[in-house]
mmCIF file as Biopython writes it, N, C-alpha, C and O atoms, coordinates in Angstrom:
data_model
#
loop_
_atom_site.group_PDB
_atom_site.id
_atom_site.type_symbol
_atom_site.label_atom_id
_atom_site.label_alt_id
_atom_site.label_comp_id
_atom_site.label_asym_id
_atom_site.label_entity_id
_atom_site.label_seq_id
_atom_site.pdbx_PDB_ins_code
_atom_site.Cartn_x
_atom_site.Cartn_y
_atom_site.Cartn_z
_atom_site.occupancy
_atom_site.B_iso_or_equiv
_atom_site.auth_seq_id
_atom_site.auth_asym_id
_atom_site.pdbx_PDB_model_num
ATOM 1   N N  . VAL A ? 1  ? -24.043 -13.733 80.466 1.0 0.0 1  A 1 
ATOM 2   C CA . VAL A ? 1  ? -22.720 -14.333 80.630 1.0 0.0 1  A 1 
ATOM 3   C C  . VAL A ? 1  ? -22.408 -15.150 79.366 1.0 0.0 1  A 1 
ATOM 4   O O  . VAL A ? 1  ? -23.226 -15.966 78.943 1.0 0.0 1  A 1 
ATOM 5   N N  . PRO A ? 2  ? -21.250 -14.938 78.772 1.0 0.0 2  A 1 
ATOM 6   C CA . PRO A ? 2  ? -20.897 -15.710 77.578 1.0 0.0 2  A 1 
ATOM 7   C C  . PRO A ? 2  ? -20.582 -17.156 77.934 1.0 0.0 2  A 1 
ATOM 8   O O  . PRO A ? 2  ? -20.283 -17.482 79.083 1.0 0.0 2  A 1 
ATOM 9   N N  . GLY A ? 3  ? -20.656 -18.018 76.917 1.0 0.0 3  A 1 
ATOM 10  C CA . GLY A ? 3  ? -20.245 -19.402 77.096 1.0 0.0 3  A 1 
ATOM 11  C C  . GLY A ? 3  ? -18.736 -19.481 77.217 1.0 0.0 3  A 1 
ATOM 12  O O  . GLY A ? 3  ? -18.051 -18.458 77.237 1.0 0.0 3  A 1 
ATOM 13  N N  . VAL A ? 4  ? -18.224 -20.693 77.296 1.0 0.0 4  A 1 
ATOM 14  C CA . VAL A ? 4  ? -16.775 -20.888 77.432 1.0 0.0 4  A 1 
ATOM 15  C C  . VAL A ? 4  ? -16.121 -20.931 76.056 1.0 0.0 4  A 1 
ATOM 16  O O  . VAL A ? 4  ? -16.746 -21.356 75.084 1.0 0.0 4  A 1 
ATOM 17  N N  . PRO A ? 5  ? -14.858 -20.491 75.968 1.0 0.0 5  A 1 
ATOM 18  C CA . PRO A ? 5  ? -14.120 -20.626 74.710 1.0 0.0 5  A 1 
ATOM 19  C C  . PRO A ? 5  ? -14.049 -22.107 74.314 1.0 0.0 5  A 1 
ATOM 20  O O  . PRO A ? 5  ? -13.991 -22.985 75.174 1.0 0.0 5  A 1 
ATOM 21  N N  . ARG A ? 6  ? -14.055 -22.372 73.000 1.0 0.0 6  A 1 
ATOM 22  C CA . ARG A ? 6  ? -14.075 -23.746 72.497 1.0 0.0 6  A 1 
ATOM 23  C C  . ARG A ? 6  ? -12.770 -24.076 71.777 1.0 0.0 6  A 1 
ATOM 24  O O  . ARG A ? 6  ? -12.005 -23.190 71.397 1.0 0.0 6  A 1 
ATOM 25  N N  . ALA A ? 7  ? -12.545 -25.366 71.604 1.0 0.0 7  A 1 
ATOM 26  C CA . ALA A ? 7  ? -11.413 -25.882 70.817 1.0 0.0 7  A 1 
ATOM 27  C C  . ALA A ? 7  ? -10.088 -25.238 71.218 1.0 0.0 7  A 1 
ATOM 28  O O  . ALA A ? 7  ? -9.344  -24.762 70.360 1.0 0.0 7  A 1 
ATOM 29  N N  . VAL A ? 8  ? -9.796  -25.220 72.498 1.0 0.0 8  A 1 
ATOM 30  C CA . VAL A ? 8  ? -8.548  -24.629 72.995 1.0 0.0 8  A 1 
ATOM 31  C C  . VAL A ? 8  ? -7.387  -25.564 72.639 1.0 0.0 8  A 1 
ATOM 32  O O  . VAL A ? 8  ? -7.465  -26.774 72.856 1.0 0.0 8  A 1 
ATOM 33  N N  . SER A ? 9  ? -6.314  -24.992 72.093 1.0 0.0 9  A 1 
ATOM 34  C CA . SER A ? 9  ? -5.127  -25.772 71.771 1.0 0.0 9  A 1 
ATOM 35  C C  . SER A ? 9  ? -3.889  -24.958 72.137 1.0 0.0 9  A 1 
ATOM 36  O O  . SER A ? 9  ? -3.948  -23.738 72.291 1.0 0.0 9  A 1 
ATOM 37  N N  . ALA A ? 10 ? -2.775  -25.658 72.273 1.0 0.0 10 A 1 
ATOM 38  C CA . ALA A ? 10 ? -1.529  -24.994 72.643 1.0 0.0 10 A 1 
ATOM 39  C C  . ALA A ? 10 ? -0.387  -25.539 71.799 1.0 0.0 10 A 1 
ATOM 40  O O  . ALA A ? 10 ? -0.321  -26.735 71.514 1.0 0.0 10 A 1 
ATOM 41  N N  . LYS A ? 11 ? 0.509   -24.642 71.404 1.0 0.0 11 A 1 
ATOM 42  C CA . LYS A ? 11 ? 1.695   -25.029 70.647 1.0 0.0 11 A 1 
ATOM 43  C C  . LYS A ? 11 ? 2.922   -24.534 71.409 1.0 0.0 11 A 1 
ATOM 44  O O  . LYS A ? 11 ? 3.119   -23.332 71.588 1.0 0.0 11 A 1 
ATOM 45  N N  . ALA A ? 12 ? 3.736   -25.483 71.850 1.0 0.0 12 A 1 
ATOM 46  C CA . ALA A ? 12 ? 4.903   -25.155 72.665 1.0 0.0 12 A 1 
ATOM 47  C C  . ALA A ? 12 ? 6.004   -24.506 71.850 1.0 0.0 12 A 1 
ATOM 48  O O  . ALA A ? 12 ? 6.205   -24.819 70.676 1.0 0.0 12 A 1 
ATOM 49  N N  . GLY A ? 13 ? 6.713   -23.595 72.500 1.0 0.0 13 A 1 
ATOM 50  C CA . GLY A ? 13 ? 7.893   -22.955 71.936 1.0 0.0 13 A 1 
ATOM 51  C C  . GLY A ? 13 ? 8.997   -23.004 72.970 1.0 0.0 13 A 1 
ATOM 52  O O  . GLY A ? 13 ? 8.916   -23.788 73.916 1.0 0.0 13 A 1 
ATOM 53  N N  . ASN A ? 14 ? 10.023  -22.191 72.817 1.0 0.0 14 A 1 
ATOM 54  C CA . ASN A ? 14 ? 11.125  -22.131 73.762 1.0 0.0 14 A 1 
ATOM 55  C C  . ASN A ? 14 ? 10.743  -21.239 74.934 1.0 0.0 14 A 1 
ATOM 56  O O  . ASN A ? 14 ? 10.819  -20.014 74.831 1.0 0.0 14 A 1 
ATOM 57  N N  . LYS A ? 15 ? 10.330  -21.843 76.055 1.0 0.0 15 A 1 
ATOM 58  C CA . LYS A ? 15 ? 9.914   -21.150 77.273 1.0 0.0 15 A 1 
ATOM 59  C C  . LYS A ? 15 ? 8.674   -20.280 77.052 1.0 0.0 15 A 1 
ATOM 60  O O  . LYS A ? 15 ? 8.455   -19.290 77.751 1.0 0.0 15 A 1 
ATOM 61  N N  . LYS A ? 16 ? 7.876   -20.674 76.066 1.0 0.0 16 A 1 
ATOM 62  C CA . LYS A ? 16 ? 6.621   -19.971 75.791 1.0 0.0 16 A 1 
ATOM 63  C C  . LYS A ? 16 ? 5.656   -20.949 75.132 1.0 0.0 16 A 1 
ATOM 64  O O  . LYS A ? 16 ? 6.054   -22.025 74.686 1.0 0.0 16 A 1 
ATOM 65  N N  . VAL A ? 17 ? 4.404   -20.567 75.076 1.0 0.0 17 A 1 
ATOM 66  C CA . VAL A ? 17 ? 3.402   -21.374 74.381 1.0 0.0 17 A 1 
ATOM 67  C C  . VAL A ? 17 ? 2.390   -20.438 73.731 1.0 0.0 17 A 1 
ATOM 68  O O  . VAL A ? 17 ? 2.016   -19.417 74.307 1.0 0.0 17 A 1 
ATOM 69  N N  . THR A ? 18 ? 1.956   -20.791 72.539 1.0 0.0 18 A 1 
ATOM 70  C CA . THR A ? 18 ? 0.895   -20.056 71.869 1.0 0.0 18 A 1 
ATOM 71  C C  . THR A ? 18 ? -0.398  -20.816 72.107 1.0 0.0 18 A 1 
ATOM 72  O O  . THR A ? 18 ? -0.526  -21.973 71.707 1.0 0.0 18 A 1 
ATOM 73  N N  . VAL A ? 19 ? -1.350  -20.173 72.752 1.0 0.0 19 A 1 
ATOM 74  C CA . VAL A ? 19 ? -2.646  -20.778 73.041 1.0 0.0 19 A 1 
ATOM 75  C C  . VAL A ? 19 ? -3.665  -20.173 72.075 1.0 0.0 19 A 1 
ATOM 76  O O  . VAL A ? 19 ? -3.743  -18.953 71.922 1.0 0.0 19 A 1 
ATOM 77  N N  . SER A ? 20 ? -4.446  -21.043 71.425 1.0 0.0 20 A 1 
ATOM 78  C CA . SER A ? 20 ? -5.472  -20.610 70.477 1.0 0.0 20 A 1 
ATOM 79  C C  . SER A ? 20 ? -6.809  -21.219 70.867 1.0 0.0 20 A 1 
ATOM 80  O O  . SER A ? 20 ? -6.856  -22.258 71.526 1.0 0.0 20 A 1 
ATOM 81  N N  . TRP A ? 21 ? -7.893  -20.574 70.462 1.0 0.0 21 A 1 
ATOM 82  C CA . TRP A ? 21 ? -9.235  -21.060 70.786 1.0 0.0 21 A 1 
ATOM 83  C C  . TRP A ? 21 ? -10.235 -20.460 69.815 1.0 0.0 21 A 1 
ATOM 84  O O  . TRP A ? 21 ? -9.916  -19.569 69.028 1.0 0.0 21 A 1 
ATOM 85  N N  . LYS A ? 22 ? -11.455 -20.977 69.895 1.0 0.0 22 A 1 
ATOM 86  C CA . LYS A ? 22 ? -12.569 -20.412 69.136 1.0 0.0 22 A 1 
ATOM 87  C C  . LYS A ? 22 ? -13.478 -19.684 70.110 1.0 0.0 22 A 1 
ATOM 88  O O  . LYS A ? 22 ? -13.578 -20.054 71.280 1.0 0.0 22 A 1 
ATOM 89  N N  . ALA A ? 23 ? -14.136 -18.652 69.620 1.0 0.0 23 A 1 
ATOM 90  C CA . ALA A ? 23 ? -15.058 -17.884 70.459 1.0 0.0 23 A 1 
ATOM 91  C C  . ALA A ? 23 ? -16.180 -18.791 70.984 1.0 0.0 23 A 1 
ATOM 92  O O  . ALA A ? 23 ? -16.503 -19.801 70.359 1.0 0.0 23 A 1 
ATOM 93  N N  . PRO A ? 24 ? -16.770 -18.435 72.127 1.0 0.0 24 A 1 
ATOM 94  C CA . PRO A ? 24 ? -17.876 -19.230 72.665 1.0 0.0 24 A 1 
ATOM 95  C C  . PRO A ? 24 ? -19.035 -19.309 71.671 1.0 0.0 24 A 1 
ATOM 96  O O  . PRO A ? 24 ? -19.234 -18.400 70.864 1.0 0.0 24 A 1 
ATOM 97  N N  . ALA A ? 25 ? -19.790 -20.394 71.734 1.0 0.0 25 A 1 
ATOM 98  C CA . ALA A ? 25 ? -20.964 -20.552 70.873 1.0 0.0 25 A 1 
ATOM 99  C C  . ALA A ? 25 ? -21.992 -19.469 71.171 1.0 0.0 25 A 1 
ATOM 100 O O  . ALA A ? 25 ? -22.696 -19.012 70.270 1.0 0.0 25 A 1 
ATOM 101 N N  . SER A ? 26 ? -22.081 -19.059 72.426 1.0 0.0 26 A 1 
ATOM 102 C CA . SER A ? 26 ? -23.012 -18.003 72.830 1.0 0.0 26 A 1 
ATOM 103 C C  . SER A ? 26 ? -22.233 -16.873 73.483 1.0 0.0 26 A 1 
ATOM 104 O O  . SER A ? 26 ? -21.410 -17.104 74.368 1.0 0.0 26 A 1 
ATOM 105 N N  . ASN A ? 27 ? -22.498 -15.652 73.042 1.0 0.0 27 A 1 
ATOM 106 C CA . ASN A ? 27 ? -21.802 -14.518 73.660 1.0 0.0 27 A 1 
ATOM 107 C C  . ASN A ? 27 ? -22.609 -13.908 74.806 1.0 0.0 27 A 1 
ATOM 108 O O  . ASN A ? 27 ? -22.189 -12.909 75.390 1.0 0.0 27 A 1 
ATOM 109 N N  . GLY A ? 28 ? -23.744 -14.488 75.131 1.0 0.0 28 A 1 
ATOM 110 C CA . GLY A ? 28 ? -24.544 -13.998 76.245 1.0 0.0 28 A 1 
ATOM 111 C C  . GLY A ? 28 ? -25.260 -12.693 75.955 1.0 0.0 28 A 1 
ATOM 112 O O  . GLY A ? 28 ? -25.763 -12.043 76.872 1.0 0.0 28 A 1 
ATOM 113 N N  . GLY A ? 29 ? -25.312 -12.299 74.679 1.0 0.0 29 A 1 
ATOM 114 C CA . GLY A ? 29 ? -26.019 -11.081 74.315 1.0 0.0 29 A 1 
ATOM 115 C C  . GLY A ? 29 ? -25.137 -9.854  74.132 1.0 0.0 29 A 1 
ATOM 116 O O  . GLY A ? 29 ? -25.626 -8.788  73.757 1.0 0.0 29 A 1 
ATOM 117 N N  . SER A ? 30 ? -23.846 -9.996  74.393 1.0 0.0 30 A 1 
ATOM 118 C CA . SER A ? 30 ? -22.904 -8.885  74.203 1.0 0.0 30 A 1 
ATOM 119 C C  . SER A ? 30 ? -21.636 -9.424  73.568 1.0 0.0 30 A 1 
ATOM 120 O O  . SER A ? 30 ? -21.243 -10.556 73.849 1.0 0.0 30 A 1 
ATOM 121 N N  . PRO A ? 31 ? -20.989 -8.640  72.718 1.0 0.0 31 A 1 
ATOM 122 C CA . PRO A ? 31 ? -19.743 -9.111  72.117 1.0 0.0 31 A 1 
ATOM 123 C C  . PRO A ? 31 ? -18.673 -9.395  73.176 1.0 0.0 31 A 1 
ATOM 124 O O  . PRO A ? 31 ? -18.561 -8.675  74.168 1.0 0.0 31 A 1 
ATOM 125 N N  . VAL A ? 32 ? -17.894 -10.449 72.951 1.0 0.0 32 A 1 
ATOM 126 C CA . VAL A ? 32 ? -16.741 -10.728 73.810 1.0 0.0 32 A 1 
ATOM 127 C C  . VAL A ? 32 ? -15.618 -9.812  73.346 1.0 0.0 32 A 1 
ATOM 128 O O  . VAL A ? 32 ? -15.216 -9.865  72.184 1.0 0.0 32 A 1 
ATOM 129 N N  . THR A ? 33 ? -15.109 -8.975  74.240 1.0 0.0 33 A 1 
ATOM 130 C CA . THR A ? 33 ? -14.112 -7.966  73.853 1.0 0.0 33 A 1 
ATOM 131 C C  . THR A ? 33 ? -12.706 -8.277  74.332 1.0 0.0 33 A 1 
ATOM 132 O O  . THR A ? 33 ? -11.761 -7.612  73.908 1.0 0.0 33 A 1 
ATOM 133 N N  . ALA A ? 34 ? -12.533 -9.265  75.202 1.0 0.0 34 A 1 
ATOM 134 C CA . ALA A ? 34 ? -11.199 -9.580  75.720 1.0 0.0 34 A 1 
ATOM 135 C C  . ALA A ? 34 ? -11.166 -11.011 76.241 1.0 0.0 34 A 1 
ATOM 136 O O  . ALA A ? 34 ? -12.180 -11.565 76.666 1.0 0.0 34 A 1 
ATOM 137 N N  . TYR A ? 35 ? -9.977  -11.588 76.198 1.0 0.0 35 A 1 
ATOM 138 C CA . TYR A ? 35 ? -9.732  -12.912 76.762 1.0 0.0 35 A 1 
ATOM 139 C C  . TYR A ? 35 ? -8.462  -12.843 77.583 1.0 0.0 35 A 1 
ATOM 140 O O  . TYR A ? 35 ? -7.593  -12.010 77.326 1.0 0.0 35 A 1 
ATOM 141 N N  . THR A ? 36 ? -8.353  -13.724 78.579 1.0 0.0 36 A 1 
ATOM 142 C CA . THR A ? 36 ? -7.131  -13.882 79.360 1.0 0.0 36 A 1 
ATOM 143 C C  . THR A ? 36 ? -6.799  -15.363 79.427 1.0 0.0 36 A 1 
ATOM 144 O O  . THR A ? 36 ? -7.676  -16.197 79.650 1.0 0.0 36 A 1 
ATOM 145 N N  . VAL A ? 37 ? -5.519  -15.682 79.231 1.0 0.0 37 A 1 
ATOM 146 C CA . VAL A ? 37 ? -5.027  -17.050 79.361 1.0 0.0 37 A 1 
ATOM 147 C C  . VAL A ? 37 ? -4.134  -17.082 80.596 1.0 0.0 37 A 1 
ATOM 148 O O  . VAL A ? 37 ? -3.275  -16.219 80.780 1.0 0.0 37 A 1 
ATOM 149 N N  . LYS A ? 38 ? -4.350  -18.092 81.439 1.0 0.0 38 A 1 
ATOM 150 C CA . LYS A ? 38 ? -3.542  -18.233 82.655 1.0 0.0 38 A 1 
ATOM 151 C C  . LYS A ? 38 ? -2.887  -19.606 82.668 1.0 0.0 38 A 1 
ATOM 152 O O  . LYS A ? 38 ? -3.535  -20.618 82.399 1.0 0.0 38 A 1 
ATOM 153 N N  . ALA A ? 39 ? -1.583  -19.631 82.987 1.0 0.0 39 A 1 
ATOM 154 C CA . ALA A ? 39 ? -0.822  -20.874 83.101 1.0 0.0 39 A 1 
ATOM 155 C C  . ALA A ? 39 ? -0.763  -21.308 84.555 1.0 0.0 39 A 1 
ATOM 156 O O  . ALA A ? 39 ? -0.539  -20.493 85.450 1.0 0.0 39 A 1 
ATOM 157 N N  . THR A ? 40 ? -0.966  -22.599 84.780 1.0 0.0 40 A 1 
ATOM 158 C CA . THR A ? 40 ? -0.838  -23.176 86.109 1.0 0.0 40 A 1 
ATOM 159 C C  . THR A ? 40 ? 0.116   -24.357 85.993 1.0 0.0 40 A 1 
ATOM 160 O O  . THR A ? 40 ? -0.106  -25.221 85.145 1.0 0.0 40 A 1 
ATOM 161 N N  . PRO A ? 41 ? 1.170   -24.435 86.806 1.0 0.0 41 A 1 
ATOM 162 C CA . PRO A ? 41 ? 1.532   -23.541 87.901 1.0 0.0 41 A 1 
ATOM 163 C C  . PRO A ? 41 ? 2.215   -22.272 87.401 1.0 0.0 41 A 1 
ATOM 164 O O  . PRO A ? 41 ? 2.537   -22.146 86.220 1.0 0.0 41 A 1 
ATOM 165 N N  . GLY A ? 42 ? 2.422   -21.362 88.299 1.0 0.0 42 A 1 
ATOM 166 C CA . GLY A ? 42 ? 3.181   -20.157 88.016 1.0 0.0 42 A 1 
ATOM 167 C C  . GLY A ? 42 ? 2.366   -18.901 87.828 1.0 0.0 42 A 1 
ATOM 168 O O  . GLY A ? 42 ? 2.831   -17.809 88.153 1.0 0.0 42 A 1 
ATOM 169 N N  . GLY A ? 43 ? 1.149   -19.034 87.306 1.0 0.0 43 A 1 
ATOM 170 C CA . GLY A ? 43 ? 0.281   -17.875 87.178 1.0 0.0 43 A 1 
ATOM 171 C C  . GLY A ? 43 ? 0.633   -16.914 86.057 1.0 0.0 43 A 1 
ATOM 172 O O  . GLY A ? 43 ? 0.111   -15.800 86.025 1.0 0.0 43 A 1 
ATOM 173 N N  . ARG A ? 44 ? 1.513   -17.314 85.128 1.0 0.0 44 A 1 
ATOM 174 C CA . ARG A ? 44 ? 1.834   -16.437 83.996 1.0 0.0 44 A 1 
ATOM 175 C C  . ARG A ? 44 ? 0.577   -16.239 83.162 1.0 0.0 44 A 1 
ATOM 176 O O  . ARG A ? 44 ? -0.219  -17.167 83.020 1.0 0.0 44 A 1 
ATOM 177 N N  . THR A ? 45 ? 0.385   -15.045 82.608 1.0 0.0 45 A 1 
ATOM 178 C CA . THR A ? 45 ? -0.813  -14.756 81.834 1.0 0.0 45 A 1 
ATOM 179 C C  . THR A ? 45 ? -0.478  -14.008 80.544 1.0 0.0 45 A 1 
ATOM 180 O O  . THR A ? 45 ? 0.610   -13.454 80.382 1.0 0.0 45 A 1 
ATOM 181 N N  . CYS A ? 46 ? -1.447  -14.014 79.640 1.0 0.0 46 A 1 
ATOM 182 C CA . CYS A ? 46 ? -1.446  -13.121 78.487 1.0 0.0 46 A 1 
ATOM 183 C C  . CYS A ? 46 ? -2.895  -12.725 78.263 1.0 0.0 46 A 1 
ATOM 184 O O  . CYS A ? 46 ? -3.811  -13.473 78.607 1.0 0.0 46 A 1 
ATOM 185 N N  . SER A ? 47 ? -3.099  -11.563 77.691 1.0 0.0 47 A 1 
ATOM 186 C CA . SER A ? 47 ? -4.451  -11.064 77.456 1.0 0.0 47 A 1 
ATOM 187 C C  . SER A ? 47 ? -4.576  -10.551 76.031 1.0 0.0 47 A 1 
ATOM 188 O O  . SER A ? 47 ? -3.594  -10.126 75.421 1.0 0.0 47 A 1 
ATOM 189 N N  . THR A ? 48 ? -5.792  -10.595 75.511 1.0 0.0 48 A 1 
ATOM 190 C CA . THR A ? 48 ? -6.068  -10.078 74.179 1.0 0.0 48 A 1 
ATOM 191 C C  . THR A ? 48 ? -7.251  -9.124  74.250 1.0 0.0 48 A 1 
ATOM 192 O O  . THR A ? 48 ? -7.992  -9.112  75.233 1.0 0.0 48 A 1 
ATOM 193 N N  . LYS A ? 49 ? -7.417  -8.346  73.233 1.0 0.0 49 A 1 
ATOM 194 C CA . LYS A ? 49 ? -8.591  -7.476  73.112 1.0 0.0 49 A 1 
ATOM 195 C C  . LYS A ? 49 ? -9.468  -8.023  71.999 1.0 0.0 49 A 1 
ATOM 196 O O  . LYS A ? 49 ? -9.728  -7.342  71.007 1.0 0.0 49 A 1 
ATOM 197 N N  . GLY A ? 50 ? -9.928  -9.277  72.172 1.0 0.0 50 A 1 
ATOM 198 C CA . GLY A ? 50 ? -10.821 -9.911  71.216 1.0 0.0 50 A 1 
ATOM 199 C C  . GLY A ? 50 ? -10.174 -10.932 70.311 1.0 0.0 50 A 1 
ATOM 200 O O  . GLY A ? 50 ? -10.880 -11.740 69.709 1.0 0.0 50 A 1 
ATOM 201 N N  . ALA A ? 51 ? -8.840  -10.929 70.187 1.0 0.0 51 A 1 
ATOM 202 C CA . ALA A ? 51 ? -8.162  -11.938 69.375 1.0 0.0 51 A 1 
ATOM 203 C C  . ALA A ? 51 ? -8.360  -13.313 70.000 1.0 0.0 51 A 1 
ATOM 204 O O  . ALA A ? 51 ? -8.615  -13.417 71.200 1.0 0.0 51 A 1 
ATOM 205 N N  . THR A ? 52 ? -8.243  -14.365 69.202 1.0 0.0 52 A 1 
ATOM 206 C CA . THR A ? 52 ? -8.471  -15.714 69.713 1.0 0.0 52 A 1 
ATOM 207 C C  . THR A ? 52 ? -7.179  -16.528 69.800 1.0 0.0 52 A 1 
ATOM 208 O O  . THR A ? 52 ? -7.186  -17.742 69.596 1.0 0.0 52 A 1 
ATOM 209 N N  . SER A ? 53 ? -6.085  -15.855 70.101 1.0 0.0 53 A 1 
ATOM 210 C CA . SER A ? 53 ? -4.828  -16.525 70.439 1.0 0.0 53 A 1 
ATOM 211 C C  . SER A ? 53 ? -3.926  -15.526 71.142 1.0 0.0 53 A 1 
ATOM 212 O O  . SER A ? 53 ? -4.062  -14.315 70.963 1.0 0.0 53 A 1 
ATOM 213 N N  . CYS A ? 54 ? -3.019  -16.035 71.933 1.0 0.0 54 A 1 
ATOM 214 C CA . CYS A ? 54 ? -1.999  -15.195 72.546 1.0 0.0 54 A 1 
ATOM 215 C C  . CYS A ? 54 ? -0.842  -16.070 72.994 1.0 0.0 54 A 1 
ATOM 216 O O  . CYS A ? 54 ? -0.958  -17.294 73.048 1.0 0.0 54 A 1 
ATOM 217 N N  . VAL A ? 55 ? 0.274   -15.430 73.314 1.0 0.0 55 A 1 
ATOM 218 C CA . VAL A ? 55 ? 1.501   -16.132 73.676 1.0 0.0 55 A 1 
ATOM 219 C C  . VAL A ? 55 ? 1.786   -15.906 75.156 1.0 0.0 55 A 1 
ATOM 220 O O  . VAL A ? 55 ? 1.903   -14.769 75.614 1.0 0.0 55 A 1 
ATOM 221 N N  . VAL A ? 56 ? 1.896   -17.006 75.895 1.0 0.0 56 A 1 
ATOM 222 C CA . VAL A ? 56 ? 2.282   -16.949 77.307 1.0 0.0 56 A 1 
ATOM 223 C C  . VAL A ? 56 ? 3.794   -17.153 77.346 1.0 0.0 56 A 1 
ATOM 224 O O  . VAL A ? 56 ? 4.300   -18.175 76.883 1.0 0.0 56 A 1 
ATOM 225 N N  . THR A ? 57 ? 4.509   -16.182 77.899 1.0 0.0 57 A 1 
ATOM 226 C CA . THR A ? 57 ? 5.967   -16.247 77.954 1.0 0.0 57 A 1 
ATOM 227 C C  . THR A ? 57 ? 6.444   -16.453 79.391 1.0 0.0 57 A 1 
ATOM 228 O O  . THR A ? 57 ? 5.653   -16.412 80.334 1.0 0.0 57 A 1 
ATOM 229 N N  . GLY A ? 58 ? 7.742   -16.672 79.538 1.0 0.0 58 A 1 
ATOM 230 C CA . GLY A ? 58 ? 8.336   -16.811 80.871 1.0 0.0 58 A 1 
ATOM 231 C C  . GLY A ? 58 ? 8.106   -18.162 81.498 1.0 0.0 58 A 1 
ATOM 232 O O  . GLY A ? 58 ? 8.160   -18.294 82.720 1.0 0.0 58 A 1 
ATOM 233 N N  . LEU A ? 59 ? 7.849   -19.181 80.679 1.0 0.0 59 A 1 
ATOM 234 C CA . LEU A ? 59 ? 7.621   -20.526 81.206 1.0 0.0 59 A 1 
ATOM 235 C C  . LEU A ? 59 ? 8.945   -21.243 81.414 1.0 0.0 59 A 1 
ATOM 236 O O  . LEU A ? 59 ? 9.961   -20.873 80.825 1.0 0.0 59 A 1 
ATOM 237 N N  . LYS A ? 60 ? 8.927   -22.278 82.260 1.0 0.0 60 A 1 
ATOM 238 C CA . LYS A ? 60 ? 10.135  -23.048 82.547 1.0 0.0 60 A 1 
ATOM 239 C C  . LYS A ? 60 ? 10.149  -24.311 81.699 1.0 0.0 60 A 1 
ATOM 240 O O  . LYS A ? 60 ? 9.166   -25.050 81.646 1.0 0.0 60 A 1 
ATOM 241 N N  . ALA A ? 61 ? 11.271  -24.545 81.039 1.0 0.0 61 A 1 
ATOM 242 C CA . ALA A ? 61 ? 11.425  -25.752 80.236 1.0 0.0 61 A 1 
ATOM 243 C C  . ALA A ? 61 ? 11.281  -26.984 81.129 1.0 0.0 61 A 1 
ATOM 244 O O  . ALA A ? 61 ? 11.756  -26.995 82.264 1.0 0.0 61 A 1 
ATOM 245 N N  . GLY A ? 62 ? 10.627  -28.012 80.611 1.0 0.0 62 A 1 
ATOM 246 C CA . GLY A ? 62 ? 10.468  -29.265 81.343 1.0 0.0 62 A 1 
ATOM 247 C C  . GLY A ? 62 ? 9.328   -29.278 82.345 1.0 0.0 62 A 1 
ATOM 248 O O  . GLY A ? 62 ? 9.088   -30.302 82.984 1.0 0.0 62 A 1 
ATOM 249 N N  . THR A ? 63 ? 8.624   -28.172 82.499 1.0 0.0 63 A 1 
ATOM 250 C CA . THR A ? 63 ? 7.491   -28.085 83.425 1.0 0.0 63 A 1 
ATOM 251 C C  . THR A ? 63 ? 6.203   -28.339 82.658 1.0 0.0 63 A 1 
ATOM 252 O O  . THR A ? 63 ? 6.029   -27.831 81.551 1.0 0.0 63 A 1 
ATOM 253 N N  . ARG A ? 64 ? 5.305   -29.117 83.234 1.0 0.0 64 A 1 
ATOM 254 C CA . ARG A ? 64 ? 4.013   -29.387 82.627 1.0 0.0 64 A 1 
ATOM 255 C C  . ARG A ? 64 ? 3.037   -28.302 83.086 1.0 0.0 64 A 1 
ATOM 256 O O  . ARG A ? 64 ? 2.913   -28.052 84.285 1.0 0.0 64 A 1 
ATOM 257 N N  . TYR A ? 65 ? 2.345   -27.655 82.145 1.0 0.0 65 A 1 
ATOM 258 C CA . TYR A ? 65 ? 1.427   -26.565 82.450 1.0 0.0 65 A 1 
ATOM 259 C C  . TYR A ? 65 ? 0.014   -26.905 82.006 1.0 0.0 65 A 1 
ATOM 260 O O  . TYR A ? 65 ? -0.206  -27.713 81.103 1.0 0.0 65 A 1 
ATOM 261 N N  . ARG A ? 66 ? -0.928  -26.266 82.668 1.0 0.0 66 A 1 
ATOM 262 C CA . ARG A ? 66 ? -2.338  -26.277 82.249 1.0 0.0 66 A 1 
ATOM 263 C C  . ARG A ? 66 ? -2.704  -24.836 81.951 1.0 0.0 66 A 1 
ATOM 264 O O  . ARG A ? 66 ? -2.321  -23.931 82.693 1.0 0.0 66 A 1 
ATOM 265 N N  . PHE A ? 67 ? -3.448  -24.610 80.861 1.0 0.0 67 A 1 
ATOM 266 C CA . PHE A ? 67 ? -3.821  -23.267 80.445 1.0 0.0 67 A 1 
ATOM 267 C C  . PHE A ? 67 ? -5.331  -23.122 80.494 1.0 0.0 67 A 1 
ATOM 268 O O  . PHE A ? 67 ? -6.068  -23.989 80.024 1.0 0.0 67 A 1 
ATOM 269 N N  . THR A ? 68 ? -5.781  -22.015 81.068 1.0 0.0 68 A 1 
ATOM 270 C CA . THR A ? 68 ? -7.200  -21.710 81.193 1.0 0.0 68 A 1 
ATOM 271 C C  . THR A ? 68 ? -7.490  -20.425 80.442 1.0 0.0 68 A 1 
ATOM 272 O O  . THR A ? 68 ? -6.810  -19.416 80.633 1.0 0.0 68 A 1 
ATOM 273 N N  . VAL A ? 69 ? -8.515  -20.466 79.576 1.0 0.0 69 A 1 
ATOM 274 C CA . VAL A ? 69 ? -8.918  -19.279 78.810 1.0 0.0 69 A 1 
ATOM 275 C C  . VAL A ? 69 ? -10.222 -18.765 79.379 1.0 0.0 69 A 1 
ATOM 276 O O  . VAL A ? 69 ? -11.194 -19.513 79.483 1.0 0.0 69 A 1 
ATOM 277 N N  . THR A ? 70 ? -10.254 -17.486 79.751 1.0 0.0 70 A 1 
ATOM 278 C CA . THR A ? 70 ? -11.491 -16.848 80.256 1.0 0.0 70 A 1 
ATOM 279 C C  . THR A ? 70 ? -11.745 -15.568 79.512 1.0 0.0 70 A 1 
ATOM 280 O O  . THR A ? 70 ? -12.731 -14.882 79.783 1.0 0.0 70 A 1 
#
């Protein structure tokens, strides 16, 4: 099992946010090939095929969100 993504940051845009992170310190013995970011509330997501950033769209202005990278 890989470690958790590190140094997660977010940059707000107009009804979207760009979430960036660093790869886990340990990959658990296999390359990490994909990541998913989930916004709470609302459940909006974005996925990558190994990239360490993605854009979550469809967010509501004025709403406070928490982003989880897996």
